N, C-alpha and C positions, 0 to 999 in steps of 0.2 A: 307380828311375830305368829307364827303359825306353831302349834303346841308341838309339831315335832323338832322344831327349832328349840324351844324351850328345854325339851327332855334329852335332847343331844348335848344342849351347854351347861345342863345340870348334871347331868354323867360325868362329861369331860371335866368339872370342876371338884365333882365330890366322889365319882367312880361307881358305878353300877346300882351295888349295896347299900351305900349308904344316901345316894340320892332316893333309893325310892323308900328307905326309912327318913329320911327327911321332910318326903312330903307327905306319909303319912301320919308321923309323929310329933312333928314338933310344929306348935302352935304361933304364928306371927302376929303382935300386937299391929301392925300396920295392916294385915290384911283381918283387922277386928277381929283378932282370935282365933282364926282359923288355920288350916292345916294349908298345904298348897293344894292337896287332894279335894279340900271342902269347898276352896277356892274355885278349882276349877268347876266342879259340880255344882256350883250356883251362881256359874256364870261369867267369872272374872278373866279379864283378857288376861292373856299368856304376858302381853309385853310389862302390864304394870305388878303380874307377882315377880316377874321376872328382874325389875327395879328392886323391889321388897329383897330379894334374895342379894343382889348387887349391894343395896345398903346393909344387911345383915351380915355377912360374910366378904366386905370389900379385899381381903388378904386373901382368900381363897379362889377369888374369882379372877381368871387371867384378865390383863386389862382388855384386849382384842375383843372379849365377849361381853364388856359392857355395853 
């Protein structure tokens, strides 16, 4: 998955402002307690991060984006 695809999916699922807040402020246990931004800065793959988001918010992510 490309980063542009990741961000488009995140914004579609959460809206622009909340997506940016989620990426900067929420630490995910499945990402070793890192935020999305921290995970990307440390080289984590976008597809891996996306799977974490889908697992954490299954009701917010449209099924076609899984």
